VEXFIPA-201642 format. One record per residue (C-alpha): residue number from 1; x, y, z. Coordinates in nm, 3 decimals, padded with zeros to 5 digits. Layout:
<nodes>
+-----+---------+---------+---------+
|  nr |       x |       y |       z |
+-----+---------+---------+---------+
| NUM |       X |       Y |       Z |
...
+-----+---------+---------+---------+
</nodes>
This chain:
<nodes>
+-----+---------+---------+---------+
|  nr |       x |       y |       z |
+-----+---------+---------+---------+
|   1 |  21.433 |  13.486 |  24.626 |
|   2 |  21.473 |  13.115 |  24.562 |
|   3 |  21.095 |  13.077 |  24.577 |
|   4 |  21.048 |  13.338 |  24.307 |
|   5 |  21.298 |  13.167 |  24.071 |
|   6 |  21.127 |  12.834 |  24.121 |
|   7 |  20.791 |  12.981 |  24.029 |
|   8 |  20.930 |  13.136 |  23.713 |
|   9 |  21.086 |  12.805 |  23.613 |
|  10 |  20.754 |  12.623 |  23.662 |
|  11 |  20.562 |  12.887 |  23.464 |
|  12 |  20.806 |  12.858 |  23.172 |
|  13 |  20.769 |  12.481 |  23.170 |
|  14 |  20.388 |  12.501 |  23.173 |
|  15 |  20.392 |  12.754 |  22.883 |
|  16 |  20.621 |  12.522 |  22.678 |
|  17 |  20.382 |  12.227 |  22.720 |
|  18 |  20.085 |  12.448 |  22.627 |
|  19 |  20.243 |  12.573 |  22.302 |
|  20 |  20.340 |  12.218 |  22.204 |
|  21 |  19.981 |  12.104 |  22.249 |
|  22 |  19.844 |  12.391 |  22.038 |
|  23 |  20.084 |  12.314 |  21.755 |
|  24 |  19.989 |  11.943 |  21.755 |
|  25 |  19.619 |  12.021 |  21.745 |
|  26 |  19.667 |  12.264 |  21.457 |
|  27 |  19.867 |  12.014 |  21.253 |
|  28 |  19.606 |  11.744 |  21.311 |
|  29 |  19.331 |  11.979 |  21.192 |
|  30 |  19.519 |  12.075 |  20.877 |
|  31 |  19.591 |  11.713 |  20.791 |
|  32 |  19.230 |  11.613 |  20.837 |
|  33 |  19.117 |  11.900 |  20.610 |
|  34 |  19.361 |  11.798 |  20.339 |
|  35 |  19.251 |  11.435 |  20.346 |
|  36 |  18.882 |  11.528 |  20.320 |
|  37 |  18.914 |  11.783 |  20.033 |
|  38 |  18.769 |  11.687 |  19.685 |
|  39 |  19.017 |  11.683 |  19.399 |
|  40 |  18.818 |  11.858 |  19.119 |
|  41 |  19.071 |  11.776 |  18.853 |
|  42 |  19.051 |  11.403 |  18.937 |
|  43 |  18.671 |  11.398 |  18.948 |
|  44 |  18.637 |  11.585 |  18.616 |
|  45 |  18.919 |  11.404 |  18.442 |
|  46 |  18.679 |  11.217 |  18.211 |
|  47 |  18.514 |  11.541 |  18.102 |
|  48 |  18.850 |  11.700 |  18.025 |
|  49 |  18.925 |  11.413 |  17.790 |
|  50 |  18.593 |  11.470 |  17.615 |
|  51 |  18.662 |  11.825 |  17.511 |
|  52 |  19.037 |  11.820 |  17.492 |
|  53 |  19.065 |  12.129 |  17.714 |
|  54 |  19.182 |  12.207 |  18.066 |
|  55 |  18.954 |  12.510 |  18.105 |
|  56 |  18.825 |  12.406 |  18.450 |
|  57 |  18.658 |  12.744 |  18.494 |
|  58 |  18.390 |  12.624 |  18.252 |
|  59 |  18.296 |  12.318 |  18.458 |
|  60 |  18.015 |  12.485 |  18.650 |
|  61 |  17.734 |  12.255 |  18.760 |
|  62 |  17.360 |  12.310 |  18.738 |
|  63 |  17.114 |  12.108 |  18.941 |
|  64 |  16.749 |  12.086 |  18.837 |
|  65 |  16.462 |  11.872 |  18.953 |
|  66 |  16.329 |  11.596 |  18.736 |
|  67 |  15.992 |  11.766 |  18.747 |
|  68 |  16.147 |  12.081 |  18.595 |
|  69 |  16.320 |  11.864 |  18.335 |
|  70 |  15.993 |  11.705 |  18.223 |
|  71 |  15.777 |  12.018 |  18.235 |
|  72 |  16.028 |  12.220 |  18.028 |
|  73 |  16.042 |  11.955 |  17.754 |
|  74 |  16.415 |  11.897 |  17.797 |
|  75 |  16.589 |  11.609 |  17.625 |
|  76 |  16.929 |  11.443 |  17.655 |
|  77 |  17.100 |  11.276 |  17.363 |
|  78 |  17.424 |  11.208 |  17.180 |
|  79 |  17.555 |  11.353 |  16.850 |
|  80 |  17.399 |  11.194 |  16.544 |
|  81 |  17.531 |  11.163 |  16.185 |
|  82 |  17.426 |  11.452 |  15.962 |
|  83 |  17.517 |  11.575 |  15.613 |
|  84 |  17.688 |  11.913 |  15.595 |
|  85 |  17.728 |  12.104 |  15.271 |
|  86 |  17.940 |  12.384 |  15.136 |
|  87 |  17.740 |  12.584 |  14.886 |
|  88 |  17.763 |  12.881 |  14.650 |
|  89 |  17.460 |  13.110 |  14.650 |
|  90 |  17.364 |  13.277 |  14.321 |
|  91 |  17.070 |  13.422 |  14.134 |
|  92 |  16.921 |  13.226 |  13.849 |
|  93 |  16.660 |  13.248 |  13.574 |
|  94 |  16.458 |  12.981 |  13.398 |
|  95 |  16.506 |  13.021 |  13.024 |
|  96 |  16.456 |  12.799 |  12.723 |
|  97 |  16.761 |  12.681 |  12.530 |
|  98 |  16.825 |  12.870 |  12.205 |
|  99 |  16.682 |  12.583 |  12.002 |
| 100 |  16.364 |  12.590 |  12.211 |
| 101 |  16.279 |  12.959 |  12.186 |
| 102 |  16.167 |  13.115 |  11.857 |
| 103 |  16.067 |  13.468 |  11.760 |
| 104 |  15.828 |  13.478 |  11.467 |
| 105 |  15.850 |  13.745 |  11.199 |
| 106 |  15.748 |  13.763 |  10.833 |
| 107 |  15.964 |  13.765 |  10.523 |
| 108 |  15.716 |  13.975 |  10.325 |
| 109 |  15.491 |  14.268 |  10.417 |
| 110 |  15.119 |  14.205 |  10.443 |
| 111 |  14.794 |  14.258 |  10.624 |
| 112 |  14.683 |  14.005 |  10.886 |
| 113 |  14.398 |  13.798 |  10.745 |
| 114 |  14.370 |  13.519 |  11.007 |
| 115 |  14.509 |  13.447 |  11.357 |
| 116 |  14.502 |  13.088 |  11.481 |
| 117 |  14.671 |  13.101 |  11.824 |
| 118 |  14.684 |  13.321 |  12.133 |
| 119 |  14.919 |  13.348 |  12.429 |
| 120 |  14.925 |  13.026 |  12.631 |
| 121 |  14.815 |  12.802 |  12.343 |
| 122 |  15.017 |  12.492 |  12.264 |
| 123 |  15.138 |  12.477 |  11.903 |
| 124 |  15.263 |  12.176 |  11.711 |
| 125 |  15.556 |  12.210 |  11.475 |
| 126 |  15.435 |  12.307 |  11.127 |
| 127 |  15.095 |  12.442 |  11.234 |
| 128 |  14.986 |  12.770 |  11.073 |
| 129 |  15.012 |  13.060 |  11.320 |
| 130 |  14.855 |  13.332 |  11.103 |
| 131 |  14.804 |  13.434 |  10.740 |
| 132 |  14.886 |  13.750 |  10.547 |
| 133 |  14.750 |  13.902 |  10.228 |
| 134 |  14.920 |  14.167 |  10.013 |
| 135 |  15.005 |  14.272 |  09.659 |
| 136 |  15.367 |  14.182 |  09.731 |
| 137 |  15.264 |  13.817 |  09.770 |
| 138 |  15.096 |  13.815 |  09.430 |
| 139 |  15.381 |  14.004 |  09.261 |
| 140 |  15.636 |  13.757 |  09.400 |
| 141 |  15.450 |  13.465 |  09.241 |
| 142 |  15.417 |  13.649 |  08.909 |
| 143 |  15.789 |  13.728 |  08.910 |
| 144 |  15.866 |  13.364 |  08.977 |
| 145 |  15.648 |  13.221 |  08.705 |
| 146 |  15.781 |  13.470 |  08.451 |
| 147 |  16.142 |  13.386 |  08.538 |
| 148 |  16.063 |  13.014 |  08.540 |
| 149 |  15.933 |  13.009 |  08.182 |
| 150 |  16.209 |  13.240 |  08.065 |
| 151 |  16.456 |  12.997 |  08.215 |
| 152 |  16.320 |  12.715 |  08.001 |
| 153 |  16.381 |  12.927 |  07.690 |
| 154 |  16.735 |  13.015 |  07.798 |
| 155 |  16.806 |  12.654 |  07.882 |
| 156 |  16.720 |  12.545 |  07.528 |
| 157 |  16.938 |  12.823 |  07.383 |
| 158 |  17.225 |  12.728 |  07.616 |
| 159 |  17.211 |  12.359 |  07.520 |
| 160 |  17.204 |  12.449 |  07.148 |
| 161 |  17.506 |  12.679 |  07.181 |
| 162 |  17.685 |  12.411 |  07.378 |
| 163 |  17.631 |  12.154 |  07.106 |
| 164 |  17.743 |  12.393 |  06.830 |
| 165 |  18.049 |  12.487 |  07.034 |
| 166 |  18.147 |  12.125 |  07.078 |
| 167 |  18.122 |  12.075 |  06.700 |
| 168 |  18.315 |  12.399 |  06.655 |
| 169 |  18.034 |  12.546 |  06.447 |
| 170 |  17.944 |  12.839 |  06.678 |
| 171 |  18.192 |  13.077 |  06.832 |
| 172 |  18.310 |  13.028 |  07.189 |
| 173 |  18.192 |  13.379 |  07.276 |
| 174 |  17.829 |  13.302 |  07.186 |
| 175 |  17.843 |  12.988 |  07.400 |
| 176 |  17.986 |  13.175 |  07.699 |
| 177 |  17.716 |  13.445 |  07.676 |
| 178 |  17.439 |  13.186 |  07.653 |
| 179 |  17.581 |  12.996 |  07.950 |
| 180 |  17.610 |  13.313 |  08.157 |
| 181 |  17.252 |  13.422 |  08.089 |
| 182 |  17.119 |  13.075 |  08.163 |
| 183 |  17.303 |  13.026 |  08.493 |
| 184 |  17.222 |  13.378 |  08.611 |
| 185 |  16.851 |  13.332 |  08.553 |
| 186 |  16.864 |  12.984 |  08.705 |
| 187 |  17.001 |  13.136 |  09.028 |
| 188 |  16.724 |  13.396 |  09.028 |
| 189 |  16.454 |  13.134 |  08.981 |
| 190 |  16.599 |  12.925 |  09.265 |
| 191 |  16.601 |  13.228 |  09.495 |
| 192 |  16.237 |  13.309 |  09.412 |
| 193 |  16.144 |  12.944 |  09.470 |
| 194 |  16.298 |  12.954 |  09.820 |
| 195 |  16.116 |  13.279 |  09.903 |
| 196 |  15.786 |  13.118 |  09.804 |
| 197 |  15.855 |  12.818 |  10.025 |
| 198 |  15.936 |  13.047 |  10.319 |
| 199 |  15.583 |  13.188 |  10.305 |
| 200 |  15.440 |  12.838 |  10.250 |
| 201 |  15.348 |  12.880 |  09.883 |
| 202 |  15.407 |  12.573 |  09.665 |
| 203 |  15.625 |  12.673 |  09.363 |
| 204 |  15.488 |  12.385 |  09.156 |
| 205 |  15.137 |  12.528 |  09.176 |
| 206 |  15.267 |  12.868 |  09.070 |
| 207 |  15.443 |  12.704 |  08.775 |
| 208 |  15.103 |  12.570 |  08.671 |
| 209 |  14.966 |  12.926 |  08.674 |
| 210 |  14.785 |  12.900 |  09.011 |
| 211 |  14.833 |  13.231 |  09.200 |
| 212 |  14.769 |  13.215 |  09.576 |
| 213 |  14.669 |  13.548 |  09.738 |
| 214 |  14.769 |  13.450 |  10.095 |
| 215 |  15.096 |  13.376 |  10.273 |
| 216 |  15.086 |  13.144 |  10.574 |
| 217 |  15.333 |  13.164 |  10.861 |
| 218 |  15.388 |  12.830 |  11.036 |
| 219 |  15.563 |  12.731 |  11.358 |
| 220 |  15.920 |  12.595 |  11.326 |
| 221 |  15.900 |  12.422 |  11.667 |
| 222 |  15.641 |  12.274 |  11.899 |
| 223 |  15.581 |  12.481 |  12.209 |
| 224 |  15.365 |  12.735 |  12.388 |
| 225 |  15.290 |  13.084 |  12.257 |
| 226 |  15.431 |  13.334 |  12.509 |
| 227 |  15.383 |  13.648 |  12.298 |
| 228 |  15.130 |  13.752 |  12.035 |
| 229 |  15.120 |  14.108 |  11.902 |
| 230 |  14.873 |  14.060 |  11.618 |
| 231 |  14.519 |  14.182 |  11.547 |
| 232 |  14.309 |  14.128 |  11.238 |
| 233 |  14.373 |  14.384 |  10.967 |
| 234 |  14.709 |  14.487 |  11.110 |
| 235 |  14.981 |  14.561 |  10.854 |
| 236 |  15.300 |  14.373 |  10.936 |
| 237 |  15.641 |  14.486 |  10.819 |
| 238 |  15.915 |  14.232 |  10.740 |
| 239 |  16.153 |  14.138 |  11.022 |
| 240 |  15.915 |  14.267 |  11.296 |
| 241 |  15.870 |  14.013 |  11.579 |
| 242 |  15.498 |  13.946 |  11.612 |
| 243 |  15.493 |  13.614 |  11.806 |
| 244 |  15.719 |  13.413 |  12.036 |
| 245 |  15.708 |  13.042 |  12.112 |
| 246 |  15.887 |  12.844 |  12.383 |
| 247 |  15.940 |  12.471 |  12.399 |
| 248 |  15.888 |  12.392 |  12.769 |
| 249 |  16.076 |  12.066 |  12.723 |
| 250 |  16.391 |  12.272 |  12.666 |
| 251 |  16.370 |  12.494 |  12.974 |
| 252 |  16.699 |  12.517 |  13.164 |
| 253 |  16.846 |  12.708 |  13.456 |
| 254 |  17.078 |  13.001 |  13.382 |
| 255 |  17.288 |  13.088 |  13.689 |
| 256 |  17.489 |  13.408 |  13.729 |
| 257 |  17.790 |  13.317 |  13.946 |
| 258 |  18.040 |  13.569 |  14.082 |
| 259 |  18.393 |  13.518 |  13.955 |
| 260 |  18.529 |  13.459 |  14.308 |
| 261 |  18.318 |  13.141 |  14.339 |
| 262 |  18.429 |  12.979 |  14.014 |
| 263 |  18.731 |  12.806 |  14.166 |
| 264 |  18.513 |  12.564 |  14.367 |
| 265 |  18.269 |  12.484 |  14.088 |
| 266 |  18.267 |  12.191 |  13.846 |
| 267 |  18.021 |  12.037 |  13.603 |
| 268 |  17.811 |  11.761 |  13.751 |
| 269 |  17.757 |  11.937 |  14.085 |
| 270 |  17.409 |  11.934 |  14.234 |
| 271 |  17.211 |  12.259 |  14.223 |
| 272 |  16.919 |  12.338 |  14.454 |
| 273 |  16.684 |  12.611 |  14.334 |
| 274 |  16.355 |  12.757 |  14.450 |
| 275 |  16.110 |  13.040 |  14.402 |
| 276 |  16.186 |  13.298 |  14.677 |
| 277 |  15.809 |  13.334 |  14.728 |
| 278 |  15.769 |  12.960 |  14.785 |
| 279 |  16.078 |  12.839 |  14.972 |
| 280 |  15.904 |  12.524 |  15.094 |
| 281 |  15.939 |  12.368 |  14.747 |
| 282 |  16.302 |  12.303 |  14.658 |
| 283 |  16.396 |  12.158 |  14.320 |
| 284 |  16.716 |  11.991 |  14.203 |
| 285 |  16.922 |  12.039 |  13.888 |
| 286 |  17.265 |  11.937 |  13.760 |
| 287 |  17.534 |  12.186 |  13.662 |
| 288 |  17.610 |  12.115 |  13.295 |
| 289 |  17.800 |  12.419 |  13.164 |
| 290 |  18.036 |  12.676 |  13.318 |
| 291 |  18.087 |  12.993 |  13.117 |
| 292 |  18.427 |  13.128 |  13.020 |
| 293 |  18.345 |  13.498 |  12.998 |
| 294 |  18.281 |  13.755 |  13.272 |
| 295 |  18.006 |  14.011 |  13.235 |
| 296 |  18.183 |  14.343 |  13.286 |
| 297 |  17.876 |  14.508 |  13.440 |
| 298 |  17.782 |  14.243 |  13.698 |
| 299 |  18.118 |  14.064 |  13.732 |
| 300 |  17.936 |  13.733 |  13.699 |
| 301 |  17.978 |  13.429 |  13.476 |
| 302 |  17.682 |  13.257 |  13.312 |
| 303 |  17.653 |  12.891 |  13.409 |
| 304 |  17.384 |  12.647 |  13.298 |
| 305 |  17.212 |  12.367 |  13.490 |
| 306 |  17.000 |  12.087 |  13.346 |
| 307 |  16.652 |  12.054 |  13.498 |
| 308 |  16.471 |  11.734 |  13.585 |
| 309 |  16.207 |  11.695 |  13.308 |
| 310 |  15.918 |  11.651 |  13.552 |
| 311 |  16.000 |  11.984 |  13.721 |
| 312 |  15.985 |  12.199 |  13.407 |
| 313 |  15.608 |  12.231 |  13.421 |
| 314 |  15.636 |  12.425 |  13.749 |
| 315 |  15.818 |  12.718 |  13.586 |
| 316 |  15.775 |  12.967 |  13.305 |
| 317 |  16.026 |  13.121 |  13.068 |
| 318 |  16.215 |  13.410 |  13.231 |
| 319 |  16.121 |  13.323 |  13.592 |
| 320 |  16.363 |  13.435 |  13.866 |
| 321 |  16.485 |  13.176 |  14.118 |
| 322 |  16.746 |  13.157 |  14.392 |
| 323 |  17.005 |  12.880 |  14.372 |
| 324 |  17.254 |  12.697 |  14.591 |
| 325 |  17.530 |  12.507 |  14.413 |
| 326 |  17.661 |  12.225 |  14.633 |
| 327 |  18.039 |  12.231 |  14.591 |
| 328 |  18.124 |  11.989 |  14.875 |
| 329 |  17.935 |  11.772 |  15.123 |
| 330 |  18.038 |  11.540 |  15.404 |
| 331 |  17.879 |  11.336 |  15.680 |
| 332 |  17.973 |  11.432 |  16.036 |
| 333 |  17.846 |  11.413 |  16.396 |
| 334 |  17.602 |  11.687 |  16.484 |
| 335 |  17.381 |  11.819 |  16.762 |
| 336 |  17.083 |  12.055 |  16.736 |
| 337 |  17.190 |  12.419 |  16.718 |
| 338 |  16.963 |  12.496 |  17.015 |
| 339 |  17.186 |  12.278 |  17.235 |
| 340 |  17.469 |  12.533 |  17.208 |
| 341 |  17.538 |  12.805 |  17.461 |
| 342 |  17.750 |  13.086 |  17.319 |
| 343 |  17.969 |  13.288 |  17.553 |
| 344 |  18.172 |  13.553 |  17.370 |
| 345 |  18.368 |  13.359 |  17.104 |
| 346 |  18.326 |  13.011 |  17.251 |
| 347 |  18.054 |  12.750 |  17.244 |
| 348 |  17.945 |  12.534 |  17.537 |
| 349 |  17.702 |  12.249 |  17.598 |
| 350 |  17.544 |  12.104 |  17.912 |
| 351 |  17.647 |  11.746 |  17.992 |
| 352 |  17.450 |  11.519 |  18.224 |
| 353 |  17.704 |  11.411 |  18.489 |
| 354 |  17.480 |  11.268 |  18.759 |
| 355 |  17.131 |  11.214 |  18.897 |
| 356 |  16.941 |  11.089 |  19.198 |
| 357 |  16.576 |  11.013 |  19.261 |
| 358 |  16.466 |  11.375 |  19.226 |
| 359 |  16.743 |  11.571 |  19.054 |
| 360 |  16.962 |  11.591 |  18.744 |
| 361 |  17.313 |  11.738 |  18.756 |
| 362 |  17.448 |  11.909 |  18.443 |
| 363 |  17.792 |  12.050 |  18.384 |
| 364 |  17.877 |  12.330 |  18.140 |
| 365 |  18.152 |  12.210 |  17.907 |
| 366 |  18.331 |  12.382 |  17.616 |
| 367 |  18.285 |  12.221 |  17.275 |
| 368 |  18.451 |  12.262 |  16.935 |
| 369 |  18.201 |  12.343 |  16.659 |
| 370 |  18.246 |  12.326 |  16.282 |
| 371 |  17.970 |  12.417 |  16.037 |
| 372 |  17.629 |  12.534 |  16.162 |
| 373 |  17.369 |  12.461 |  15.897 |
| 374 |  16.993 |  12.411 |  15.879 |
| 375 |  16.948 |  12.399 |  16.256 |
| 376 |  17.236 |  12.159 |  16.328 |
| 377 |  17.593 |  12.215 |  16.445 |
| 378 |  17.887 |  11.998 |  16.343 |
| 379 |  18.068 |  11.861 |  16.651 |
| 380 |  18.445 |  11.817 |  16.618 |
| 381 |  18.497 |  11.661 |  16.964 |
| 382 |  18.508 |  11.283 |  16.989 |
| 383 |  18.317 |  11.081 |  17.247 |
| 384 |  18.069 |  11.353 |  17.337 |
| 385 |  17.751 |  11.210 |  17.493 |
| 386 |  17.462 |  11.283 |  17.729 |
| 387 |  17.419 |  11.632 |  17.588 |
| 388 |  17.119 |  11.843 |  17.680 |
| 389 |  16.986 |  11.875 |  17.325 |
| 390 |  16.663 |  12.057 |  17.404 |
| 391 |  16.586 |  12.311 |  17.673 |
| 392 |  16.935 |  12.447 |  17.744 |
| 393 |  16.806 |  12.801 |  17.697 |
| 394 |  16.588 |  12.752 |  18.006 |
| 395 |  16.889 |  12.702 |  18.232 |
| 396 |  17.111 |  12.976 |  18.369 |
| 397 |  17.477 |  12.885 |  18.410 |
| 398 |  17.636 |  12.882 |  18.750 |
| 399 |  18.000 |  12.958 |  18.827 |
+-----+---------+---------+---------+
</nodes>
């Protein structure tokens, strides 16, 4: 019995030593594992400061060979200064100013006798566009010369009655009647004289008894003929538009801007405009006028931009163009748009974090983006560098 108790005591003692040894070994193993573990937050602390975020789930690393890097045309760079613009898009038309666009009509009916210019011809101010012949032209001159000589007779009668009235020899009534007749006919003669001048007939020649059978219509401006609806022998009625001229030196840009965009517009702003069929050629203009009335049909306001004189020759009257009015612009750091990786509503870039003789190591990092414009993205983060600017689309992200 004593032997059995002794054996149990020894077995219990052996088991106690064995358990103590197991516990010590386990603790040593755990401590060694803890001391050898990498602290990700400490190693990536610099990258967290770059992006201003603690989203460590985005810090996945991608390893590629240098051979892959070269063959895929990849490039690494830092953000560069770029100009970003806020613009208002609108439709526009090239039109001449009111003083540079004239519609030609006649003041007297007549048949076309001669045509001197066709569409596309350049016309100097004062040059004769075409001539008319008609009985009305002859009758107008005869009416003028008759009234002119009658006026001379009434003038002599008026002056005689005036002198008698001043000497109180003639009655005041006779003087008033003579004055009324004289001034009335004088007004008629002046009106006929103006009508003759409007059809380029010299009244002085008519006063000498020279009757001219033709009326000439001359150009009031210098410009290019853009419309000509005349043929020889055609009878032209008064007030009918038969020709149009445009002074190309007075072409301007009419822009139809929606009312919601007016609050950011001001005179002096730069305007870019281009033919939608030739977008490689972009022209510049300056906003000079902002309208104060809204078109009820289109809900737009007419604004006017001043063209650069050298650019006017590239356009014709009435041509449609597309415009961008630059309302604000600023310089900011930017990277190529192709460097961005979009994941849902966030943007990421690949940062070069290490390399050896044969490999590059990139890390996917979140980035704050402002305006994306003309192939470049505005970067709001400070201190961003070593960005994979070209070739990021060739790499698949790793978690």
